[in-house]
C-alpha positions, 0 to 999 in steps of 0.5 A: 499499500502507498505510504502517502495514502496511509498518511492521508488516511491517518490525518483524516482519522486524526481530524475526526478524533479532534473534532470529537475531543478524543485527545488520547486517540489523537496522540496515538495517531500522532505516534503512528504518523511519527513512526511513518516519518510524517512531520506534523506542524502544531496548529496555532492557538485560536485568538480570542477577540476582546470583549467590549467593556461592560460595567454593571451588566450594562453597555457604557453608552447606554448609561444616564451620563451619555452626552448624546442623551443631553439634548434628547427629549425624555421618554413619555411614561408608559401606562402599566396596562400598556406594558407587555405582560409575561 
């Protein structure tokens, strides 16, 4: 059997184990690939996107101190019966 075909099959098998979170099986496949002479490059760690700053569970631009609200007219009060009930 063609060694490259074996390596391609092992790499496909390895991807399946990675997707299912089976680290022990990934290690076994890596060992077999190393035995066959394949060189695996480590995958780069995913970079987490920074989160927007949030204070007290509320986005800062919706606070009462927002300068954009200084010129805005106050909202009209909503009658208790008009509020949506859950």
